[in-house]
N, C-alpha and C positions, 0 to 999 in steps of 0.2 A: 639195701632201703633205711631202716635204721641209721645207717654211719652217715650216711646225707642229711635225714633230719636234721643229728646232732650237731655236722657241723654247717647248719643253716642255722639255727640256734647259737653258735658260738659268734660266726659272724654275723648275727644279727644286735648280740652282746657288746662285741669290742667293736661296731660302728656306733652305739648307741655313745658308750664311754666314751670314745673317739669326740664327739662333736658336745660332749657337752665339757670335755675338757676345753678344747678349742673357743665355742660360747663364752663360757670365763672368764677368759683372755679381754671381752671387751668391757671394755669402760666405764663406755657410754647408759647413761641411766634412764629410763622410760617416764618422761616428765609427764603424761596423763597422769602415774601413778605415781607421784610428785603434791599435791594440793600445798598452793602457802595464800591458801586466804577461804574464804567462808563459802565461795562461789565454788569455788573447784573439791572442795570440801564433800557437800552436798553433792557436785554432781559424781565424785570418786564413791560414797554410798550406794549411790542410789548403781553404778558400774559392777560393784561388787556384788550388790544385792543381783541386780541379772544376769551375772555370772555364776552364782548359786541355784536360781534357777536352772537357769540352763541345764548347766550339770545334774538337776535331778532327774532329765529325759534323756542327755546325752550319755553320761556314766552306763544306765542301764540298759541301754538299746548300744551300744559296741559293746557288754560284757556279752549281753544275750546273745548277737548277732557273732561272738568268739564259740559261745558254746555250745551253738549250733550248730553251728560249721566243724568243729570238733564233734559233737557226739553222734553226727547225722553221717558223717562222710561215708562212700564208699571201701570198704574194704569187708574183708572176706572174719568170717566170724561176728562181724558187726550184731548185736542183741537190741540197734534201736527197734524199735516198736514202729510196724509199717500200718500205719490209716489210711488208704490211694481213697476212701468217700469222706474222708474229714472236710470239715469250712465253716465250722460256726462256734463261736465261744462267747455268750453274754457275756460272761466274766473277763476275759480280753478286751473285745470290745468297751466294755464301758473304765477297763483301764488304759487302754491307747486313745480315749476320744478325751476321760471323766479328767483326767493328770494335768494336760495341755489347755484347758480352759479355766483350770483351780489357778494354775499358774500363768500367763495370761490379767485373770483378773486380776490377780496381785500387784503383777508387775503396771498395769494399766492405774490402778488406783494411784501408785506411790510416784510414779511417775508423772500424770496430773498433778498431785500433790505437790512434788517437787516445783514441778516449772511455773505452775502457778504463785508458789514464795520467792521463787527466782526471778519473779518480773517487779519483783519489789525489791526497796535497794537492801542490800546488806546490811544487818545485825553487825556492832563493832561496840567495843567495850568504851571508845572514847565519845563522847555525847556531844560536848559541849568545842566539836569543829565543827567546823561548816563544811558538804561535799568538797569536791575539785569536779569543775571541770572539761572535759578540753573534745574536740572538735576533731574530727574523724576524716581525712580526704585521701582514700584510695587512687592513686592514678597509675600511671603505664612508666615505669614499673617501680615504684616509691610511694613511702606511706608521708604526708603533711600532718603533723598535729596542731591543736594554736590552741590554744591559752585563753580564753574570753577574758577571764577574771583580772590576768595578767598581761595581757598583750604581747603575747609573746606567740612564736613556731619553731618548732625543729624539722627536720625531716631524718626520719629514719630514727630516730633515739626518740625515747621518751624518760622524763623524770615525772613521778610520784612520788605524794608524801605516803608512810606507810601504817598502817591504821588508820586508813584514812577513806572515807565510800569517795568511789572514781566513776565518776558520771560518764561514759563515752556517747557521745552520740557523731551518728557516723553515716557517709552518702560517699560516694565515687563520681569522682568526674572524666569518668576512662572506662572500661568494659566492667561488667558485676563481678564483687569480686566478697572476700570474706573474711573476718578480722579477726584475730584465733592468738589469747595467750595462754597455752596448754597449763600451766601452773596454778594461773589467777581463775580460768573458772571458761566455758562453750565460747563455742566459737561464732558473730553473729555478719549476715554477710551486709555487705556498705553494696547502695546500687543509682545509680544517678536519677535524681529528681525527687532521693526524699533522706528523711532525716531517718534515721533507725535510734535503738537508747540500747543500753547496756551497759549495765551498773557492774563494776567489778572491785578489789579489795586486796590490797596485798597484808598481813600479817605483819611479818618482820620486813627488815630491809633485807635487798639484796637485789644482784641480776637474773633478771628471766629473760625468756625468749619468748619472742613472737615472732606470728609471720602469715601469711596471706593464705589463708584455705584452701583458695580457688583457683582452678585453672584460667591465667588470663590471657596469654600467650604466649608469647616467642623465650622473651625474659625474669617469666613470675616466679621460678625457682630462688631469684635474685631479690625478691619483696619480703626479706626478713627487717627485724628490727627486735632496738635489744632495749628494756624495760628496766629501772632502776628505778628503787625503791629506795627512800632515805628516811630516817628522819625527820619532823617539820622542819625544824630548826634547819637541818641541812639542804632540806629543801629552797627554803627563801633567801637563802643561800648564794642557792644555784641561779631561780630567780634573780637575781638581784643583782649578779654576773653577769646572767642574759643582759639586762635588761642596761647593762652602762654601757655596752655593746656600740658601732654604729652601723652594723649591719642590718639592713630593715631591707626589708618582703616588700619587692613591690607591685602592681599592676602586671607590669613587661614582668616582672620575675617571675610572676605567677605559670604568667603566660610560659613564657620556658621550662615551668618546673612541668607543666601539662605535656613537653612536651614525650616522647615517646625514649625510651631511654633509662639508664642503669643511677642511680645515684651514692654520694660519698650523704655524710652524717651532717646537717647544716644548722645552723644556729641564725634566726632573727628577732632582734628586738623589739618588730612591731610586724604589723603586717595590715594592707587595705581594711579596714571597716565593714563588716557582712561580710567579711567576703564567705563565712562559712554556705551563711544562710541564702547569694548570691549566685553561687553556686550551685546550692541543692533547687530554687527557684528558673534557671539558666535554664538546667535539665530538662524540670519539670515543663517549662515550655517551651521547649524541643519536642519533649512528647507529644503534651498538647497540641500543638502544630500541626505535628503527622496527625495527629487523632483527626483532627480538622482538614488537614489535605484528604484525605480518607474519604471521610465522608463526605467531603466536596465532590470528589471524581464519582461514586458511588452513587451521590443526587444527581453529579450532573450527567452521569449513564442514565440513571433511573429519567430522569429529565426528555435525553435522546430517545428513549426508549415508548413515554409518553408521548414525545410530540410524533414520533412512526406511527403510533398508533394511531393518532389523530387524522395525520395526513391517510394516512392507508384506510383511515375511517370515510375521511372524507371522498377520498378517489375512491370508495368502492363505492358512496350514496351517488358520486354525478356519477358515475357508471351504470346506476340502478336507474334513475333517471334519464339517462344516455334512452338507454335502450326499455324504459317505458314510453317515449318521446320515442322514438322507434316503429314501433309497435301500435302505438298509435297516431301514427303517419302510416305504417304500411294496412292500417283496420280505416285510414277515412281515403285512403287509394284504393283499394278493395270495395268500400261502399258505393266510392264514385264511378268504376270500374260499372260493380254491379244496377244502379242507377239506369247506365249509359245505354248496358244492354237490351236493358228493359224501357228505357224510351225508344231505341231503335228496331226492338220488334217488335211494338203495339204500332211504332207509323208502319213498319212492315204490314201489320195487320189492316191498319185502316185505308190501307193505300191500294189493299186486295180486298 
């Protein structure tokens, strides 16, 4: 038995070493743990705090579990105390209820504080630069970016100036999705008929990975986009280059983009005015129409039910009136018959 136990221990050690060596060959990095902006850094600190607080519970529980299995295992000569009637310990109950309550209170306080803080514009060292606005529309299965101040648009890639606050306005002209640039901040949903808001910022120039973090159909895995953060001067040059092209986004071109299918990166020197707002209003009106139709259907059914109830009541009243009339008629017939019978009897008695 001892030889088998030692052999199992050696095999587990070898397996652990092989796993470590094989995984060390992976050159990918976890982008969530590589924050490149103030929003992502705040969320990164919250993730680390959550991991530490969870470890305070998880690590002791796992250690105690291993100790109990080892200490109270069934083997000859085990000297572990046997207490079949033990069922209560106030100290242990206070520990395993009190510690989680304290941890949840701490984590909830930090989460609420950071959540409200991130709803505001991120702080930046560059205070004299106006934040840039980018309107984002999720489609099947592509991303459309519009720059209202520059009147240009792109598909599946976006340029932003480094060190500048970026205000993303998000909507969807397709099923609901989720906009996510892991190195710059957390995700935000895109929903038809609604305009969501997300503030992000890149601290330094670089290229960052963006993606849709929601299942949205057959090609959802291809809803990726590249984020290029560059200096303000390089960003301005890029804008001038885009404006100088003659590739415009027309209404017909937008309708073609809304069709289901993948798309390569595209650039447009202009687009129809108020395109983003019209998409929001269009989908919002569609949902309102659906709600109104449902309410009208429910109202129609209710009117029908009321009409049926009124008809039933009227028919019931008619039936009651008819029954009363029949009863009165029968009573009249009975009374006349009785009178005729009485008259006949009196005549017979008189003749007699």
